N, CA, C and O atoms as a DFTB+ gen file, in Angstrom:
400 C
 N C O
     1  1       4.981      11.942     -19.494
     2  2       5.341      10.887     -18.552
     3  2       4.459      11.016     -17.285
     4  3       4.303      12.115     -16.753
     5  1       3.906       9.934     -16.825
     6  2       3.082       9.957     -15.667
     7  2       3.937       9.828     -14.412
     8  3       4.752       8.914     -14.289
     9  1       3.733      10.766     -13.480
    10  2       4.553      10.751     -12.260
    11  2       3.888       9.833     -11.212
    12  3       2.679       9.881     -10.984
    13  1       4.716       9.017     -10.605
    14  2       4.236       8.155      -9.505
    15  2       4.054       8.997      -8.271
    16  3       4.805       9.945      -8.043
    17  1       3.078       8.666      -7.487
    18  2       2.836       9.326      -6.195
    19  2       3.060       8.280      -5.102
    20  3       2.767       7.095      -5.262
    21  1       3.587       8.770      -4.001
    22  2       3.746       7.900      -2.840
    23  2       2.415       7.809      -2.077
    24  3       1.755       8.824      -1.853
    25  1       2.030       6.601      -1.683
    26  2       0.775       6.408      -0.927
    27  2       1.067       5.658       0.390
    28  3       1.853       4.712       0.449
    29  1       0.402       6.132       1.409
    30  2       0.365       5.450       2.671
    31  2      -0.986       4.724       2.697
    32  3      -2.043       5.328       2.512
    33  1      -0.916       3.409       2.931
    34  2      -2.125       2.599       2.970
    35  2      -2.275       2.001       4.362
    36  3      -1.386       1.290       4.831
    37  1      -3.383       2.281       5.022
    38  2      -3.633       1.725       6.346
    39  2      -4.928       0.943       6.291
    40  3      -5.810       1.246       5.487
    41  1      -5.045      -0.047       7.130
    42  2      -6.298      -0.842       7.112
    43  2      -6.627      -1.362       8.473
    44  3      -5.751      -1.582       9.310
    45  1      -7.928      -1.561       8.688
    46  2      -8.457      -2.162       9.890
    47  2      -9.335      -3.304       9.444
    48  3     -10.506      -3.118       9.113
    49  1      -8.746      -4.507       9.439
    50  2      -9.400      -5.707       8.954
    51  2      -9.360      -6.752      10.107
    52  3      -8.280      -7.170      10.525
    53  1     -10.515      -7.154      10.601
    54  2     -10.545      -8.061      11.752
    55  2     -10.445      -9.525      11.329
    56  3      -9.907     -10.326      12.092
    57  1     -10.924      -9.903      10.181
    58  2     -10.873     -11.259       9.729
    59  2      -9.439     -11.622       9.308
    60  3      -8.888     -10.988       8.408
    61  1      -8.833     -12.626       9.941
    62  2      -7.442     -12.975       9.677
    63  2      -7.171     -13.353       8.188
    64  3      -6.187     -12.921       7.588
    65  1      -8.074     -14.164       7.634
    66  2      -7.882     -14.580       6.258
    67  2      -7.945     -13.372       5.273
    68  3      -7.119     -13.243       4.369
    69  1      -8.922     -12.528       5.483
    70  2      -9.080     -11.317       4.663
    71  2      -7.901     -10.393       4.843
    72  3      -7.399      -9.826       3.873
    73  1      -7.449     -10.234       6.088
    74  2      -6.329      -9.338       6.386
    75  2      -5.071      -9.829       5.641
    76  3      -4.322      -9.032       5.076
    77  1      -4.860     -11.140       5.652
    78  2      -3.695     -11.672       4.946
    79  2      -3.813     -11.425       3.431
    80  3      -2.819     -11.119       2.773
    81  1      -5.001     -11.556       2.895
    82  2      -5.211     -11.309       1.472
    83  2      -4.920      -9.836       1.144
    84  3      -4.269      -9.543       0.141
    85  1      -5.398      -8.918       1.979
    86  2      -5.131      -7.522       1.782
    87  2      -3.646      -7.242       1.783
    88  3      -3.127      -6.539       0.916
    89  1      -2.972      -7.802       2.768
    90  2      -1.529      -7.626       2.906
    91  2      -0.781      -8.135       1.660
    92  3       0.112      -7.462       1.145
    93  1      -1.149      -9.300       1.198
    94  2      -0.508      -9.913       0.018
    95  2      -0.770      -9.063      -1.213
    96  3       0.125      -8.851      -2.031
    97  1      -2.009      -8.573      -1.344
    98  2      -2.325      -7.732      -2.471
    99  2      -1.474      -6.460      -2.499
   100  3      -0.961      -6.066      -3.546
   101  1      -1.336      -5.840      -1.354
   102  2      -0.496      -4.617      -1.257
   103  2       0.944      -4.914      -1.626
   104  3       1.592      -4.110      -2.297
   105  1       1.458      -6.070      -1.190
   106  2       2.829      -6.479      -1.552
   107  2       2.932      -6.719      -3.079
   108  3       3.949      -6.387      -3.689
   109  1       1.874      -7.299      -3.690
   110  2       1.854      -7.563      -5.111
   111  2       1.981      -6.245      -5.901
   112  3       2.545      -6.224      -6.995
   113  1       1.455      -5.161      -5.340
   114  2       1.526      -3.879      -5.988
   115  2       2.839      -3.124      -5.688
   116  3       3.012      -1.971      -6.082
   117  1       3.746      -3.802      -4.990
   118  2       5.047      -3.240      -4.741
   119  2       5.118      -2.359      -3.505
   120  3       6.125      -1.685      -3.287
   121  1       4.071      -2.352      -2.693
   122  2       4.080      -1.580      -1.475
   123  2       4.863      -2.341      -0.392
   124  3       4.936      -3.569      -0.403
   125  1       5.442      -1.578       0.536
   126  2       6.241      -2.187       1.601
   127  2       5.587      -1.952       2.947
   128  3       5.098      -0.865       3.252
   129  1       5.596      -3.005       3.737
   130  2       4.992      -2.901       5.092
   131  2       5.874      -2.013       5.951
   132  3       7.091      -2.192       5.978
   133  1       5.264      -1.037       6.670
   134  2       6.023      -0.205       7.596
   135  2       5.509      -0.335       9.031
   136  3       6.170       0.082       9.982
   137  1       4.315      -0.923       9.168
   138  2       3.732      -1.251      10.455
   139  2       2.849      -2.457      10.201
   140  3       2.694      -2.856       9.046
   141  1       2.257      -3.062      11.239
   142  2       1.432      -4.244      11.063
   143  2       0.321      -4.019      10.053
   144  3       0.071      -4.897       9.226
   145  1      -0.347      -2.891      10.085
   146  2      -1.451      -2.638       9.191
   147  2      -1.234      -1.370       8.391
   148  3      -2.167      -0.601       8.158
   149  1       0.014      -1.156       7.971
   150  2       0.369       0.032       7.194
   151  2       1.434      -0.271       6.158
   152  3       2.461      -0.881       6.455
   153  1       1.173       0.158       4.962
   154  2       2.116      -0.012       3.854
   155  2       2.372       1.326       3.211
   156  3       1.567       2.252       3.321
   157  1       3.539       1.422       2.516
   158  2       3.835       2.641       1.799
   159  2       4.529       2.262       0.479
   160  3       5.191       1.228       0.389
   161  1       4.366       3.110      -0.530
   162  2       4.999       2.836      -1.771
   163  2       4.486       3.803      -2.848
   164  3       3.587       4.611      -2.613
   165  1       5.093       3.687      -4.035
   166  2       4.761       4.585      -5.117
   167  2       3.875       3.854      -6.110
   168  3       4.096       2.688      -6.436
   169  1       2.867       4.576      -6.582
   170  2       1.936       4.006      -7.564
   171  2       1.625       5.041      -8.627
   172  3       1.464       6.224      -8.325
   173  1       1.542       4.600      -9.856
   174  2       1.054       5.451     -10.922
   175  2      -0.512       5.523     -10.769
   176  3      -1.126       4.682     -10.113
   177  1      -1.089       6.516     -11.374
   178  2      -2.529       6.684     -11.292
   179  2      -3.273       5.443     -11.724
   180  3      -4.229       5.059     -11.050
   181  1      -2.889       4.789     -12.816
   182  2      -3.568       3.586     -13.304
   183  2      -3.430       2.461     -12.324
   184  3      -4.379       1.699     -12.143
   185  1      -2.289       2.317     -11.677
   186  2      -2.078       1.254     -10.681
   187  2      -2.928       1.518      -9.422
   188  3      -3.431       0.584      -8.797
   189  1      -3.077       2.791      -9.066
   190  2      -3.881       3.135      -7.931
   191  2      -5.334       2.741      -8.191
   192  3      -5.986       2.181      -7.309
   193  1      -5.855       3.027      -9.399
   194  2      -7.197       2.684      -9.764
   195  2      -7.349       1.145      -9.712
   196  3      -8.332       0.630      -9.181
   197  1      -6.386       0.445     -10.257
   198  2      -6.414      -1.021     -10.289
   199  2      -6.437      -1.579      -8.867
   200  3      -7.234      -2.464      -8.554
   201  1      -5.563      -1.059      -8.013
   202  2      -5.513      -1.481      -6.629
   203  2      -6.834      -1.256      -5.938
   204  3      -7.310      -2.118      -5.200
   205  1      -7.430      -0.099      -6.172
   206  2      -8.706       0.229      -5.548
   207  2      -9.764      -0.782      -5.945
   208  3     -10.522      -1.245      -5.093
   209  1      -9.834      -1.138      -7.234
   210  2     -10.758      -2.119      -7.722
   211  2     -10.480      -3.449      -7.071
   212  3     -11.413      -4.105      -6.608
   213  1      -9.229      -3.875      -7.018
   214  2      -8.905      -5.146      -6.405
   215  2      -9.276      -5.200      -4.891
   216  3      -9.749      -6.226      -4.404
   217  1      -9.062      -4.125      -4.190
   218  2      -9.408      -4.037      -2.808
   219  2     -10.938      -4.118      -2.608
   220  3     -11.415      -4.784      -1.690
   221  1     -11.693      -3.431      -3.479
   222  2     -13.142      -3.508      -3.365
   223  2     -13.662      -4.937      -3.618
   224  3     -14.625      -5.362      -2.979
   225  1     -13.022      -5.689      -4.558
   226  2     -13.377      -7.076      -4.763
   227  2     -13.123      -7.917      -3.513
   228  3     -13.933      -8.770      -3.149
   229  1     -12.010      -7.669      -2.877
   230  2     -11.661      -8.424      -1.662
   231  2     -12.629      -8.104      -0.511
   232  3     -13.143      -9.002       0.156
   233  1     -12.855      -6.840      -0.303
   234  2     -13.631      -6.387       0.889
   235  2     -15.116      -6.623       0.675
   236  3     -15.812      -7.002       1.617
   237  1     -15.606      -6.418      -0.492
   238  2     -17.032      -6.558      -0.835
   239  2     -17.914      -5.862       0.211
   240  3     -17.831      -4.649       0.400
   241  1     -18.746      -6.641       0.875
   242  2     -19.733      -6.039       1.798
   243  2     -19.198      -6.086       3.244
   244  3     -19.950      -5.770       4.166
   245  1     -18.009      -6.443       3.460
   246  2     -17.444      -6.538       4.842
   247  2     -17.377      -5.173       5.452
   248  3     -17.363      -4.162       4.750
   249  1     -17.335      -5.142       6.780
   250  2     -17.283      -3.867       7.497
   251  2     -15.841      -3.374       7.637
   252  3     -15.573      -2.441       8.393
   253  1     -14.941      -3.982       6.930
   254  2     -13.536      -3.670       7.021
   255  2     -13.277      -2.309       6.353
   256  3     -14.120      -1.784       5.625
   257  1     -12.099      -1.762       6.621
   258  2     -11.776      -0.430       6.132
   259  2     -10.325      -0.373       5.699
   260  3      -9.421      -0.786       6.425
   261  1     -10.120       0.155       4.482
   262  2      -8.752       0.417       3.926
   263  2      -8.743       1.891       3.485
   264  3      -9.650       2.376       2.809
   265  1      -7.673       2.570       3.905
   266  2      -7.566       3.989       3.512
   267  2      -6.242       4.230       2.768
   268  3      -5.208       3.697       3.170
   269  1      -6.264       5.007       1.715
   270  2      -5.061       5.314       0.916
   271  2      -4.862       6.815       0.947
   272  3      -5.749       7.584       0.576
   273  1      -3.670       7.223       1.403
   274  2      -3.361       8.650       1.495
   275  2      -2.183       9.000       0.620
   276  3      -1.117       8.394       0.733
   277  1      -2.369       9.990      -0.269
   278  2      -1.192      10.425      -1.057
   279  2      -0.255      11.208      -0.117
   280  3      -0.701      12.015       0.699
   281  1       1.038      10.949      -0.256
   282  2       2.037      11.619       0.605
   283  2       3.064      12.276      -0.319
   284  3       3.773      11.577      -1.042
   285  1       3.152      13.592      -0.305
   286  2       4.132      14.294      -1.171
   287  2       5.521      14.084      -0.570
   288  3       5.663      13.712       0.595
   289  1       6.558      14.337      -1.408
   290  2       7.928      14.156      -0.978
   291  2       8.257      15.021       0.226
   292  3       8.910      14.558       1.162
   293  1       7.815      16.266       0.212
   294  2       8.096      17.171       1.333
   295  2       7.531      16.661       2.621
   296  3       8.206      16.667       3.651
   297  1       6.278      16.212       2.574
   298  2       5.638      15.685       3.799
   299  2       6.311      14.399       4.239
   300  3       6.486      14.193       5.440
   301  1       6.698      13.523       3.316
   302  2       7.347      12.293       3.694
   303  2       8.711      12.573       4.358
   304  3       9.057      11.981       5.380
   305  1       9.445      13.465       3.761
   306  2      10.773      13.805       4.351
   307  2      10.647      14.482       5.693
   308  3      11.569      14.397       6.504
   309  1       9.543      15.150       5.960
   310  2       9.321      15.823       7.182
   311  2       8.646      15.000       8.269
   312  3       8.269      15.535       9.312
   313  1       8.495      13.726       8.033
   314  2       7.862      12.832       9.041
   315  2       8.711      12.728      10.294
   316  3       9.920      12.959      10.280
   317  1       8.052      12.381      11.347
   318  2       8.745      12.189      12.624
   319  2       8.557      10.722      13.045
   320  3       7.433      10.220      13.038
   321  1       9.623      10.049      13.403
   322  2       9.506       8.677      13.898
   323  2       9.910       8.669      15.351
   324  3      10.895       9.298      15.740
   325  1       9.143       7.950      16.152
   326  2       9.462       7.784      17.557
   327  2       9.759       6.282      17.756
   328  3       9.002       5.429      17.293
   329  1      10.848       5.979      18.438
   330  2      11.241       4.574      18.648
   331  2      12.243       4.158      17.566
   332  3      12.864       4.983      16.896
   333  1      12.363       2.861      17.436
   334  2      13.357       2.312      16.478
   335  2      12.894       2.636      15.073
   336  3      11.774       2.294      14.692
   337  1      13.756       3.301      14.288
   338  2      13.384       3.641      12.898
   339  2      13.185       2.417      12.036
   340  3      13.905       1.431      12.197
   341  1      12.239       2.447      11.134
   342  2      11.989       1.347      10.192
   343  2      12.901       1.555       9.006
   344  3      12.994       2.669       8.490
   345  1      13.558       0.542       8.572
   346  2      14.433       0.566       7.379
   347  2      13.662      -0.054       6.225
   348  3      13.246      -1.211       6.296
   349  1      13.479       0.703       5.185
   350  2      12.841       0.191       3.987
   351  2      13.281       1.036       2.817
   352  3      13.658       2.197       2.973
   353  1      13.229       0.454       1.674
   354  2      13.622       1.141       0.447
   355  2      12.418       1.343      -0.428
   356  3      11.733       0.376      -0.761
   357  1      12.143       2.540      -0.805
   358  2      11.005       2.802      -1.721
   359  2      11.426       2.384      -3.108
   360  3      12.447       2.844      -3.618
   361  1      10.654       1.521      -3.718
   362  2      10.931       0.983      -4.991
   363  2       9.953       1.565      -6.000
   364  3       8.753       1.647      -5.740
   365  1      10.470       1.964      -7.141
   366  2       9.617       2.454      -8.239
   367  2       8.592       1.384      -8.568
   368  3       8.851       0.199      -8.358
   369  1       7.450       1.773      -9.074
   370  2       6.376       0.849      -9.486
   371  2       6.971      -0.061     -10.565
   372  3       7.294       0.388     -11.665
   373  1       7.109      -1.343     -10.230
   374  2       7.659      -2.338     -11.179
   375  2       6.509      -3.219     -11.681
   376  3       5.561      -3.489     -10.944
   377  1       6.602      -3.662     -12.931
   378  2       5.597      -4.574     -13.423
   379  2       5.672      -5.925     -12.712
   380  3       6.759      -6.390     -12.369
   381  1       4.553      -6.534     -12.498
   382  2       4.504      -7.869     -11.861
   383  2       4.865      -8.882     -12.930
   384  3       4.275      -8.886     -14.011
   385  1       5.828      -9.741     -12.637
   386  2       6.271     -10.739     -13.601
   387  2       6.183     -12.100     -12.939
   388  3       6.604     -12.253     -11.793
   389  1       5.651     -13.079     -13.625
   390  2       5.625     -14.445     -13.127
   391  2       6.426     -15.308     -14.092
   392  3       6.178     -15.307     -15.298
   393  1       7.372     -16.031     -13.554
   394  2       8.194     -16.922     -14.379
   395  2       7.599     -18.339     -14.247
   396  3       7.410     -18.851     -13.143
   397  1       7.315     -18.947     -15.394
   398  2       6.662     -20.269     -15.393
   399  2       7.568     -21.279     -16.054
   400  3       7.212     -22.453     -16.159
């Protein structure tokens, strides 16, 4: 059984249209927004590779930057939040389904 890993994804995208596309793509992969340009969620290795390919297609030759950091459970539980805590639920990697 392949274990999912939690990833923190942060990005610096200046183009509004491209930034919205990156945000929607991350949501499509089941990641949840925790800051304006930061998402977190669990991904299997194959989904991580697929997400990386999709991000490269979006970004192409742009000077934009997206970074993906694996976060272990111990590190995640040991995080420190300053200010109003963000409420979010980490969801297991679910298949994307479209009802037509």
